PDB file as gemmi writes it, atoms N, CA and C in Angstrom:
CRYST1    1.000    1.000    1.000  90.00  90.00  90.00 P 1                      
ATOM      1  N   MET A   1      13.971  14.672 -15.599  1.00  0.00           N  
ATOM      2  CA  MET A   1      13.011  13.598 -15.430  1.00  0.00           C  
ATOM      3  C   MET A   1      13.435  12.656 -14.302  1.00  0.00           C  
ATOM      4  N   PHE A   2      14.720  12.326 -14.289  1.00  0.00           N  
ATOM      5  CA  PHE A   2      15.233  11.434 -13.255  1.00  0.00           C  
ATOM      6  C   PHE A   2      15.076  12.061 -11.868  1.00  0.00           C  
ATOM      7  N   ASP A   3      15.240  13.381 -11.768  1.00  0.00           N  
ATOM      8  CA  ASP A   3      15.104  14.069 -10.481  1.00  0.00           C  
ATOM      9  C   ASP A   3      13.698  13.899  -9.913  1.00  0.00           C  
ATOM     10  N   TRP A   4      12.676  14.000 -10.762  1.00  0.00           N  
ATOM     11  CA  TRP A   4      11.293  13.839 -10.290  1.00  0.00           C  
ATOM     12  C   TRP A   4      11.039  12.414  -9.830  1.00  0.00           C  
ATOM     13  N   PHE A   5      11.573  11.460 -10.575  1.00  0.00           N  
ATOM     14  CA  PHE A   5      11.423  10.065 -10.181  1.00  0.00           C  
ATOM     15  C   PHE A   5      12.083   9.812  -8.829  1.00  0.00           C  
ATOM     16  N   LEU A   6      13.259  10.353  -8.635  1.00  0.00           N  
ATOM     17  CA  LEU A   6      13.977  10.185  -7.376  1.00  0.00           C  
ATOM     18  C   LEU A   6      13.208  10.815  -6.219  1.00  0.00           C  
ATOM     19  N   ILE A   7      12.657  11.999  -6.441  1.00  0.00           N  
ATOM     20  CA  ILE A   7      11.871  12.676  -5.395  1.00  0.00           C  
ATOM     21  C   ILE A   7      10.634  11.859  -5.050  1.00  0.00           C  
ATOM     22  N   LEU A   8       9.924  11.360  -6.051  1.00  0.00           N  
ATOM     23  CA  LEU A   8       8.739  10.531  -5.807  1.00  0.00           C  
ATOM     24  C   LEU A   8       9.100   9.235  -5.083  1.00  0.00           C  
ATOM     25  N   PHE A   9      10.198   8.629  -5.479  1.00  0.00           N  
ATOM     26  CA  PHE A   9      10.642   7.392  -4.847  1.00  0.00           C  
ATOM     27  C   PHE A   9      10.983   7.615  -3.371  1.00  0.00           C  
ATOM     28  N   VAL A  10      11.730   8.650  -3.077  1.00  0.00           N  
ATOM     29  CA  VAL A  10      12.101   8.954  -1.688  1.00  0.00           C  
ATOM     30  C   VAL A  10      10.855   9.291  -0.870  1.00  0.00           C  
ATOM     31  N   GLY A  11       9.916  10.011  -1.464  1.00  0.00           N  
ATOM     32  CA  GLY A  11       8.665  10.325  -0.776  1.00  0.00           C  
ATOM     33  C   GLY A  11       7.851   9.077  -0.469  1.00  0.00           C  
ATOM     34  N   ALA A  12       7.765   8.153  -1.424  1.00  0.00           N  
ATOM     35  CA  ALA A  12       7.028   6.905  -1.211  1.00  0.00           C  
ATOM     36  C   ALA A  12       7.676   6.057  -0.124  1.00  0.00           C  
ATOM     37  N   VAL A  13       8.989   5.989  -0.134  1.00  0.00           N  
ATOM     38  CA  VAL A  13       9.697   5.233   0.903  1.00  0.00           C  
ATOM     39  C   VAL A  13       9.459   5.872   2.273  1.00  0.00           C  
ATOM     40  N   GLY A  14       9.473   7.183   2.342  1.00  0.00           N  
ATOM     41  CA  GLY A  14       9.214   7.875   3.607  1.00  0.00           C  
ATOM     42  C   GLY A  14       7.811   7.619   4.128  1.00  0.00           C  
ATOM     43  N   LEU A  15       6.808   7.642   3.244  1.00  0.00           N  
ATOM     44  CA  LEU A  15       5.431   7.358   3.655  1.00  0.00           C  
ATOM     45  C   LEU A  15       5.278   5.915   4.125  1.00  0.00           C  
ATOM     46  N   TYR A  16       5.920   4.981   3.416  1.00  0.00           N  
ATOM     47  CA  TYR A  16       5.861   3.590   3.836  1.00  0.00           C  
ATOM     48  C   TYR A  16       6.506   3.411   5.210  1.00  0.00           C  
ATOM     49  N   TRP A  17       7.658   4.019   5.416  1.00  0.00           N  
ATOM     50  CA  TRP A  17       8.360   3.887   6.692  1.00  0.00           C  
ATOM     51  C   TRP A  17       7.505   4.438   7.832  1.00  0.00           C  
ATOM     52  N   GLN A  18       6.861   5.574   7.615  1.00  0.00           N  
ATOM     53  CA  GLN A  18       6.005   6.169   8.644  1.00  0.00           C  
ATOM     54  C   GLN A  18       4.824   5.248   8.957  1.00  0.00           C  
ATOM     55  N   SER A  19       4.199   4.708   7.936  1.00  0.00           N  
ATOM     56  CA  SER A  19       3.064   3.809   8.132  1.00  0.00           C  
ATOM     57  C   SER A  19       3.500   2.535   8.855  1.00  0.00           C  
ATOM     58  N   ALA A  20       4.632   1.982   8.471  1.00  0.00           N  
ATOM     59  CA  ALA A  20       5.129   0.763   9.095  1.00  0.00           C  
ATOM     60  C   ALA A  20       5.454   0.984  10.568  1.00  0.00           C  
ATOM     61  N   SER A  21       6.011   2.132  10.909  1.00  0.00           N  
ATOM     62  CA  SER A  21       6.335   2.385  12.315  1.00  0.00           C  
ATOM     63  C   SER A  21       5.068   2.591  13.142  1.00  0.00           C  
ATOM     64  N   ARG A  22       4.044   3.249  12.578  1.00  0.00           N  
ATOM     65  CA  ARG A  22       2.770   3.415  13.305  1.00  0.00           C  
ATOM     66  C   ARG A  22       2.088   2.074  13.533  1.00  0.00           C  
ATOM     67  N   MET A  23       2.097   1.208  12.527  1.00  0.00           N  
ATOM     68  CA  MET A  23       1.464  -0.102  12.680  1.00  0.00           C  
ATOM     69  C   MET A  23       2.264  -0.988  13.630  1.00  0.00           C  
ATOM     70  N   GLY A  24       3.580  -0.834  13.654  1.00  0.00           N  
ATOM     71  CA  GLY A  24       4.391  -1.573  14.621  1.00  0.00           C  
ATOM     72  C   GLY A  24       4.062  -1.164  16.047  1.00  0.00           C  
ATOM     73  N   GLU A  25       3.858   0.138  16.253  1.00  0.00           N  
ATOM     74  CA  GLU A  25       3.465   0.624  17.581  1.00  0.00           C  
ATOM     75  C   GLU A  25       2.084   0.101  17.969  1.00  0.00           C  
ATOM     76  N   LEU A  26       1.150   0.068  17.001  1.00  0.00           N  
ATOM     77  CA  LEU A  26      -0.180  -0.485  17.261  1.00  0.00           C  
ATOM     78  C   LEU A  26      -0.082  -1.964  17.615  1.00  0.00           C  
ATOM     79  N   ALA A  27       0.774  -2.692  16.929  1.00  0.00           N  
ATOM     80  CA  ALA A  27       0.952  -4.114  17.206  1.00  0.00           C  
ATOM     81  C   ALA A  27       1.489  -4.333  18.624  1.00  0.00           C  
ATOM     82  N   ILE A  28       2.416  -3.501  19.054  1.00  0.00           N  
ATOM     83  CA  ILE A  28       2.946  -3.622  20.412  1.00  0.00           C  
ATOM     84  C   ILE A  28       1.857  -3.352  21.437  1.00  0.00           C  
ATOM     85  N   VAL A  29       1.041  -2.334  21.206  1.00  0.00           N  
ATOM     86  CA  VAL A  29      -0.060  -2.015  22.122  1.00  0.00           C  
ATOM     87  C   VAL A  29      -1.034  -3.193  22.214  1.00  0.00           C  
ATOM     88  N   CYS A  30      -1.377  -3.772  21.069  1.00  0.00           N  
ATOM     89  CA  CYS A  30      -2.305  -4.911  21.061  1.00  0.00           C  
ATOM     90  C   CYS A  30      -1.701  -6.126  21.773  1.00  0.00           C  
ATOM     91  N   ALA A  31      -0.418  -6.392  21.545  1.00  0.00           N  
ATOM     92  CA  ALA A  31       0.239  -7.517  22.201  1.00  0.00           C  
ATOM     93  C   ALA A  31       0.304  -7.307  23.715  1.00  0.00           C  
ATOM     94  N   ARG A  32       0.612  -6.094  24.153  1.00  0.00           N  
ATOM     95  CA  ARG A  32       0.640  -5.802  25.594  1.00  0.00           C  
ATOM     96  C   ARG A  32      -0.726  -6.008  26.222  1.00  0.00           C  
ATOM     97  N   ARG A  33      -1.761  -5.512  25.542  1.00  0.00           N  
ATOM     98  CA  ARG A  33      -3.118  -5.631  26.071  1.00  0.00           C  
ATOM     99  C   ARG A  33      -3.541  -7.101  26.185  1.00  0.00           C  
ATOM    100  N   GLU A  34      -3.211  -7.895  25.182  1.00  0.00           N  
ATOM    101  CA  GLU A  34      -3.570  -9.314  25.212  1.00  0.00           C  
ATOM    102  C   GLU A  34      -2.793 -10.057  26.298  1.00  0.00           C  
ATOM    103  N   CYS A  35      -1.524  -9.740  26.456  1.00  0.00           N  
ATOM    104  CA  CYS A  35      -0.718 -10.370  27.502  1.00  0.00           C  
ATOM    105  C   CYS A  35      -1.247  -9.993  28.894  1.00  0.00           C  
ATOM    106  N   LYS A  36      -1.624  -8.749  29.066  1.00  0.00           N  
ATOM    107  CA  LYS A  36      -2.182  -8.317  30.346  1.00  0.00           C  
ATOM    108  C   LYS A  36      -3.499  -9.034  30.631  1.00  0.00           C  
ATOM    109  N   LYS A  37      -4.306  -9.211  29.594  1.00  0.00           N  
ATOM    110  CA  LYS A  37      -5.597  -9.885  29.741  1.00  0.00           C  
ATOM    111  C   LYS A  37      -5.423 -11.316  30.246  1.00  0.00           C  
ATOM    112  N   TYR A  38      -4.422 -12.024  29.746  1.00  0.00           N  
ATOM    113  CA  TYR A  38      -4.180 -13.413  30.139  1.00  0.00           C  
ATOM    114  C   TYR A  38      -3.142 -13.541  31.250  1.00  0.00           C  
ATOM    115  N   GLN A  39      -2.711 -12.428  31.800  1.00  0.00           N  
ATOM    116  CA  GLN A  39      -1.762 -12.385  32.903  1.00  0.00           C  
ATOM    117  C   GLN A  39      -0.468 -13.129  32.577  1.00  0.00           C  
ATOM    118  N   VAL A  40       0.072 -12.814  31.401  1.00  0.00           N  
ATOM    119  CA  VAL A  40       1.380 -13.313  30.997  1.00  0.00           C  
ATOM    120  C   VAL A  40       2.267 -12.112  30.721  1.00  0.00           C  
ATOM    121  N   GLN A  41       3.568 -12.340  30.651  1.00  0.00           N  
ATOM    122  CA  GLN A  41       4.518 -11.243  30.478  1.00  0.00           C  
ATOM    123  C   GLN A  41       5.002 -11.180  29.032  1.00  0.00           C  
ATOM    124  N   LEU A  42       4.820 -10.022  28.403  1.00  0.00           N  
ATOM    125  CA  LEU A  42       5.350  -9.779  27.063  1.00  0.00           C  
ATOM    126  C   LEU A  42       6.860  -9.615  27.184  1.00  0.00           C  
ATOM    127  N   LEU A  43       7.598 -10.400  26.444  1.00  0.00           N  
ATOM    128  CA  LEU A  43       9.056 -10.351  26.517  1.00  0.00           C  
ATOM    129  C   LEU A  43       9.612  -9.366  25.493  1.00  0.00           C  
ATOM    130  N   ASP A  44      10.604  -8.629  25.877  1.00  0.00           N  
ATOM    131  CA  ASP A  44      11.347  -7.700  25.029  1.00  0.00           C  
ATOM    132  C   ASP A  44      10.523  -6.505  24.546  1.00  0.00           C  
ATOM    133  N   TYR A  45       9.230  -6.481  24.801  1.00  0.00           N  
ATOM    134  CA  TYR A  45       8.346  -5.391  24.374  1.00  0.00           C  
ATOM    135  C   TYR A  45       8.543  -5.050  22.900  1.00  0.00           C  
ATOM    136  N   THR A  46       8.690  -6.091  22.069  1.00  0.00           N  
ATOM    137  CA  THR A  46       8.853  -5.901  20.634  1.00  0.00           C  
ATOM    138  C   THR A  46       7.980  -6.884  19.872  1.00  0.00           C  
ATOM    139  N   VAL A  47       7.717  -6.546  18.637  1.00  0.00           N  
ATOM    140  CA  VAL A  47       7.044  -7.446  17.699  1.00  0.00           C  
ATOM    141  C   VAL A  47       7.907  -7.519  16.440  1.00  0.00           C  
ATOM    142  N   GLN A  48       7.831  -8.633  15.732  1.00  0.00           N  
ATOM    143  CA  GLN A  48       8.586  -8.806  14.501  1.00  0.00           C  
ATOM    144  C   GLN A  48       7.599  -9.017  13.363  1.00  0.00           C  
ATOM    145  N   THR A  49       7.815  -8.321  12.261  1.00  0.00           N  
ATOM    146  CA  THR A  49       6.991  -8.516  11.079  1.00  0.00           C  
ATOM    147  C   THR A  49       7.374  -9.840  10.438  1.00  0.00           C  
ATOM    148  N   ILE A  50       6.369 -10.694  10.191  1.00  0.00           N  
ATOM    149  CA  ILE A  50       6.659 -11.979   9.557  1.00  0.00           C  
ATOM    150  C   ILE A  50       6.023 -12.097   8.171  1.00  0.00           C  
ATOM    151  N   HIS A  51       5.028 -11.251   7.880  1.00  0.00           N  
ATOM    152  CA  HIS A  51       4.395 -11.309   6.562  1.00  0.00           C  
ATOM    153  C   HIS A  51       3.775  -9.958   6.242  1.00  0.00           C  
ATOM    154  N   LEU A  52       3.889  -9.566   4.999  1.00  0.00           N  
ATOM    155  CA  LEU A  52       3.361  -8.285   4.533  1.00  0.00           C  
ATOM    156  C   LEU A  52       2.799  -8.500   3.131  1.00  0.00           C  
ATOM    157  N   SER A  53       1.536  -8.123   2.935  1.00  0.00           N  
ATOM    158  CA  SER A  53       0.930  -8.274   1.612  1.00  0.00           C  
ATOM    159  C   SER A  53      -0.254  -7.324   1.472  1.00  0.00           C  
ATOM    160  N   LEU A  54      -0.848  -7.308   0.290  1.00  0.00           N  
ATOM    161  CA  LEU A  54      -2.053  -6.529   0.057  1.00  0.00           C  
ATOM    162  C   LEU A  54      -3.253  -7.463   0.115  1.00  0.00           C  
ATOM    163  N   SER A  55      -4.335  -6.976   0.692  1.00  0.00           N  
ATOM    164  CA  SER A  55      -5.561  -7.759   0.800  1.00  0.00           C  
ATOM    165  C   SER A  55      -6.747  -6.811   0.814  1.00  0.00           C  
ATOM    166  N   ARG A  56      -7.928  -7.334   0.607  1.00  0.00           N  
ATOM    167  CA  ARG A  56      -9.137  -6.505   0.650  1.00  0.00           C  
ATOM    168  C   ARG A  56      -9.774  -6.609   2.033  1.00  0.00           C  
ATOM    169  N   ASP A  57     -10.295  -5.476   2.514  1.00  0.00           N  
ATOM    170  CA  ASP A  57     -10.965  -5.476   3.811  1.00  0.00           C  
ATOM    171  C   ASP A  57     -12.454  -5.755   3.629  1.00  0.00           C  
ATOM    172  N   HIS A  58     -13.231  -5.604   4.701  1.00  0.00           N  
ATOM    173  CA  HIS A  58     -14.660  -5.905   4.649  1.00  0.00           C  
ATOM    174  C   HIS A  58     -15.436  -4.933   3.759  1.00  0.00           C  
ATOM    175  N   ASN A  59     -14.863  -3.789   3.413  1.00  0.00           N  
ATOM    176  CA  ASN A  59     -15.477  -2.836   2.485  1.00  0.00           C  
ATOM    177  C   ASN A  59     -14.994  -3.037   1.053  1.00  0.00           C  
ATOM    178  N   ASP A  60     -14.254  -4.114   0.814  1.00  0.00           N  
ATOM    179  CA  ASP A  60     -13.709  -4.454  -0.492  1.00  0.00           C  
ATOM    180  C   ASP A  60     -12.701  -3.428  -1.005  1.00  0.00           C  
ATOM    181  N   GLN A  61     -11.990  -2.781  -0.083  1.00  0.00           N  
ATOM    182  CA  GLN A  61     -10.930  -1.839  -0.444  1.00  0.00           C  
ATOM    183  C   GLN A  61      -9.579  -2.487  -0.165  1.00  0.00           C  
ATOM    184  N   TRP A  62      -8.581  -2.141  -0.974  1.00  0.00           N  
ATOM    185  CA  TRP A  62      -7.241  -2.690  -0.793  1.00  0.00           C  
ATOM    186  C   TRP A  62      -6.577  -2.085   0.441  1.00  0.00           C  
ATOM    187  N   CYS A  63      -6.012  -2.937   1.277  1.00  0.00           N  
ATOM    188  CA  CYS A  63      -5.290  -2.521   2.479  1.00  0.00           C  
ATOM    189  C   CYS A  63      -4.041  -3.380   2.625  1.00  0.00           C  
ATOM    190  N   VAL A  64      -3.148  -2.934   3.481  1.00  0.00           N  
ATOM    191  CA  VAL A  64      -1.938  -3.705   3.766  1.00  0.00           C  
ATOM    192  C   VAL A  64      -2.250  -4.714   4.871  1.00  0.00           C  
ATOM    193  N   TRP A  65      -1.927  -5.966   4.616  1.00  0.00           N  
ATOM    194  CA  TRP A  65      -2.095  -7.075   5.563  1.00  0.00           C  
ATOM    195  C   TRP A  65      -0.737  -7.287   6.225  1.00  0.00           C  
ATOM    196  N   ARG A  66      -0.686  -7.095   7.545  1.00  0.00           N  
ATOM    197  CA  ARG A  66       0.574  -7.247   8.268  1.00  0.00           C  
ATOM    198  C   ARG A  66       0.425  -8.318   9.337  1.00  0.00           C  
ATOM    199  N   GLU A  67       1.362  -9.250   9.360  1.00  0.00           N  
ATOM    200  CA  GLU A  67       1.390 -10.274  10.407  1.00  0.00           C  
ATOM    201  C   GLU A  67       2.641 -10.056  11.247  1.00  0.00           C  
ATOM    202  N   TYR A  68       2.448 -10.100  12.548  1.00  0.00           N  
ATOM    203  CA  TYR A  68       3.546  -9.905  13.497  1.00  0.00           C  
ATOM    204  C   TYR A  68       3.592 -11.092  14.446  1.00  0.00           C  
ATOM    205  N   GLN A  69       4.759 -11.344  14.998  1.00  0.00           N  
ATOM    206  CA  GLN A  69       4.871 -12.309  16.075  1.00  0.00           C  
ATOM    207  C   GLN A  69       5.602 -11.669  17.242  1.00  0.00           C  
ATOM    208  N   PHE A  70       5.344 -12.212  18.419  1.00  0.00           N  
ATOM    209  CA  PHE A  70       5.978 -11.717  19.635  1.00  0.00           C  
ATOM    210  C   PHE A  70       6.157 -12.885  20.581  1.00  0.00           C  
ATOM    211  N   GLU A  71       6.955 -12.678  21.604  1.00  0.00           N  
ATOM    212  CA  GLU A  71       7.202 -13.724  22.592  1.00  0.00           C  
ATOM    213  C   GLU A  71       6.708 -13.279  23.952  1.00  0.00           C  
ATOM    214  N   TYR A  72       6.221 -14.246  24.716  1.00  0.00           N  
ATOM    215  CA  TYR A  72       5.723 -13.986  26.063  1.00  0.00           C  
ATOM    216  C   TYR A  72       6.049 -15.201  26.928  1.00  0.00           C  
ATOM    217  N   THR A  73       5.852 -15.055  28.220  1.00  0.00           N  
ATOM    218  CA  THR A  73       6.092 -16.160  29.135  1.00  0.00           C  
ATOM    219  C   THR A  73       4.975 -16.240  30.166  1.00  0.00           C  
ATOM    220  N   ASP A  74       4.619 -17.460  30.512  1.00  0.00           N  
ATOM    221  CA  ASP A  74       3.625 -17.698  31.561  1.00  0.00           C  
ATOM    222  C   ASP A  74       4.278 -17.735  32.938  1.00  0.00           C  
ATOM    223  N   ASP A  75       5.465 -18.326  32.986  1.00  0.00           N  
ATOM    224  CA  ASP A  75       6.098 -18.595  34.273  1.00  0.00           C  
ATOM    225  C   ASP A  75       7.463 -17.950  34.455  1.00  0.00           C  
ATOM    226  N   GLY A  76       7.935 -17.212  33.470  1.00  0.00           N  
ATOM    227  CA  GLY A  76       9.229 -16.556  33.582  1.00  0.00           C  
ATOM    228  C   GLY A  76      10.381 -17.396  33.087  1.00  0.00           C  
ATOM    229  N   GLN A  77      10.114 -18.641  32.690  1.00  0.00           N  
ATOM    230  CA  GLN A  77      11.196 -19.503  32.231  1.00  0.00           C  
ATOM    231  C   GLN A  77      11.022 -19.961  30.787  1.00  0.00           C  
ATOM    232  N   VAL A  78       9.829 -20.306  30.402  1.00  0.00           N  
ATOM    233  CA  VAL A  78       9.566 -20.838  29.065  1.00  0.00           C  
ATOM    234  C   VAL A  78       9.019 -19.730  28.166  1.00  0.00           C  
ATOM    235  N   ARG A  79       9.662 -19.572  27.008  1.00  0.00           N  
ATOM    236  CA  ARG A  79       9.208 -18.579  26.035  1.00  0.00           C  
ATOM    237  C   ARG A  79       8.154 -19.205  25.132  1.00  0.00           C  
ATOM    238  N   SER A  80       7.058 -18.492  24.951  1.00  0.00           N  
ATOM    239  CA  SER A  80       5.999 -18.922  24.041  1.00  0.00           C  
ATOM    240  C   SER A  80       5.813 -17.838  22.991  1.00  0.00           C  
ATOM    241  N   ARG A  81       5.180 -18.200  21.889  1.00  0.00           N  
ATOM    242  CA  ARG A  81       4.985 -17.240  20.807  1.00  0.00           C  
ATOM    243  C   ARG A  81       3.525 -16.839  20.675  1.00  0.00           C  
ATOM    244  N   GLY A  82       3.358 -15.595  20.302  1.00  0.00           N  
ATOM    245  CA  GLY A  82       2.053 -15.070  19.963  1.00  0.00           C  
ATOM    246  C   GLY A  82       2.120 -14.490  18.569  1.00  0.00           C  
ATOM    247  N   GLN A  83       0.979 -14.384  17.940  1.00  0.00           N  
ATOM    248  CA  GLN A  83       0.923 -13.838  16.598  1.00  0.00           C  
ATOM    249  C   GLN A  83      -0.298 -12.944  16.487  1.00  0.00           C  
ATOM    250  N   LEU A  84      -0.161 -11.852  15.740  1.00  0.00           N  
ATOM    251  CA  LEU A  84      -1.308 -10.983  15.496  1.00  0.00           C  
ATOM    252  C   LEU A  84      -1.310 -10.519  14.060  1.00  0.00           C  
ATOM    253  N   VAL A  85      -2.512 -10.209  13.576  1.00  0.00           N  
ATOM    254  CA  VAL A  85      -2.715  -9.774  12.197  1.00  0.00           C  
ATOM    255  C   VAL A  85      -3.430  -8.434  12.218  1.00  0.00           C  
ATOM    256  N   ILE A  86      -2.898  -7.482  11.461  1.00  0.00           N  
ATOM    257  CA  ILE A  86      -3.520  -6.171  11.311  1.00  0.00           C  
ATOM    258  C   ILE A  86      -3.797  -5.962   9.827  1.00  0.00           C  
ATOM    259  N   LEU A  87      -5.047  -5.652   9.499  1.00  0.00           N  
ATOM    260  CA  LEU A  87      -5.445  -5.350   8.126  1.00  0.00           C  
ATOM    261  C   LEU A  87      -5.777  -3.867   8.065  1.00  0.00           C  
ATOM    262  N   GLY A  88      -4.996  -3.127   7.303  1.00  0.00           N  
ATOM    263  CA  GLY A  88      -5.150  -1.670   7.285  1.00  0.00           C  
ATOM    264  C   GLY A  88      -4.676  -1.125   8.621  1.00  0.00           C  
ATOM    265  N   ASN A  89      -5.600  -0.587   9.408  1.00  0.00           N  
ATOM    266  CA  ASN A  89      -5.263  -0.144  10.767  1.00  0.00           C  
ATOM    267  C   ASN A  89      -6.175  -0.808  11.793  1.00  0.00           C  
ATOM    268  N   ARG A  90      -6.663  -2.005  11.462  1.00  0.00           N  
ATOM    269  CA  ARG A  90      -7.599  -2.728  12.315  1.00  0.00           C  
ATOM    270  C   ARG A  90      -7.033  -4.092  12.695  1.00  0.00           C  
ATOM    271  N   LEU A  91      -7.069  -4.411  13.994  1.00  0.00           N  
ATOM    272  CA  LEU A  91      -6.642  -5.719  14.464  1.00  0.00           C  
ATOM    273  C   LEU A  91      -7.659  -6.753  14.003  1.00  0.00           C  
ATOM    274  N   VAL A  92      -7.186  -7.790  13.325  1.00  0.00           N  
ATOM    275  CA  VAL A  92      -8.073  -8.829  12.801  1.00  0.00           C  
ATOM    276  C   VAL A  92      -8.023 -10.072  13.673  1.00  0.00           C  
ATOM    277  N   ARG A  93      -6.822 -10.481  14.089  1.00  0.00           N  
ATOM    278  CA  ARG A  93      -6.674 -11.720  14.855  1.00  0.00           C  
ATOM    279  C   ARG A  93      -5.450 -11.619  15.753  1.00  0.00           C  
ATOM    280  N   ILE A  94      -5.585 -12.211  16.932  1.00  0.00           N  
ATOM    281  CA  ILE A  94      -4.434 -12.320  17.831  1.00  0.00           C  
ATOM    282  C   ILE A  94      -4.469 -13.706  18.463  1.00  0.00           C  
ATOM    283  N   THR A  95      -3.326 -14.351  18.504  1.00  0.00           N  
ATOM    284  CA  THR A  95      -3.223 -15.715  18.991  1.00  0.00           C  
ATOM    285  C   THR A  95      -2.066 -15.822  19.972  1.00  0.00           C  
ATOM    286  N   LEU A  96      -2.308 -16.481  21.088  1.00  0.00           N  
ATOM    287  CA  LEU A  96      -1.259 -16.863  22.022  1.00  0.00           C  
ATOM    288  C   LEU A  96      -1.171 -18.380  21.989  1.00  0.00           C  
ATOM    289  N   ASP A  97       0.045 -18.939  21.924  1.00  0.00           N  
ATOM    290  CA  ASP A  97       0.205 -20.389  21.827  1.00  0.00           C  
ATOM    291  C   ASP A  97      -0.521 -21.147  22.935  1.00  0.00           C  
ATOM    292  N   SER A  98      -0.503 -20.587  24.131  1.00  0.00           N  
ATOM    293  CA  SER A  98      -1.057 -21.305  25.266  1.00  0.00           C  
ATOM    294  C   SER A  98      -2.528 -20.953  25.541  1.00  0.00           C  
ATOM    295  N   HIS A  99      -3.141 -20.135  24.672  1.00  0.00           N  
ATOM    296  CA  HIS A  99      -4.529 -19.722  24.872  1.00  0.00           C  
ATOM    297  C   HIS A  99      -5.276 -19.803  23.542  1.00  0.00           C  
ATOM    298  N   ASN A 100      -6.571 -19.626  23.583  1.00  0.00           N  
ATOM    299  CA  ASN A 100      -7.395 -19.710  22.374  1.00  0.00           C  
ATOM    300  C   ASN A 100      -7.201 -18.501  21.478  1.00  0.00           C  
ATOM    301  N   THR A 101      -7.479 -18.696  20.193  1.00  0.00           N  
ATOM    302  CA  THR A 101      -7.401 -17.610  19.218  1.00  0.00           C  
ATOM    303  C   THR A 101      -8.539 -16.639  19.433  1.00  0.00           C  
ATOM    304  N   LEU A 102      -8.234 -15.351  19.357  1.00  0.00           N  
ATOM    305  CA  LEU A 102      -9.246 -14.324  19.461  1.00  0.00           C  
ATOM    306  C   LEU A 102      -9.340 -13.613  18.123  1.00  0.00           C  
ATOM    307  N   ILE A 103     -10.509 -13.690  17.513  1.00  0.00           N  
ATOM    308  CA  ILE A 103     -10.730 -13.038  16.225  1.00  0.00           C  
ATOM    309  C   ILE A 103     -11.601 -11.831  16.463  1.00  0.00           C  
ATOM    310  N   HIS A 104     -11.146 -10.666  16.002  1.00  0.00           N  
ATOM    311  CA  HIS A 104     -11.870  -9.407  16.212  1.00  0.00           C  
ATOM    312  C   HIS A 104     -12.724  -9.090  15.009  1.00  0.00           C  
TER     313      HIS A 104                                                      
END                                                                             
């Protein structure tokens, strides 16, 4: 019995890790696109997960709500922060400190 539980647990962790890495890559793509749009430089080409929870989408289905933050610069000297939210596999909101919020 314990063997089956262990196999299921390892499988669930593997699926979560795969999903988290795909959404992290999507977050980087979205952050790059937004930085390019406003002609600012994405720093470190990374995003950090700051919040993870379950939420309902517009179809009333449960999805994972992920919030990420990233850093960018306007002038090469001052670091500013950006934040984006992905619900399921859809970008919901992206914000740059020095620009207006864009809600998708």
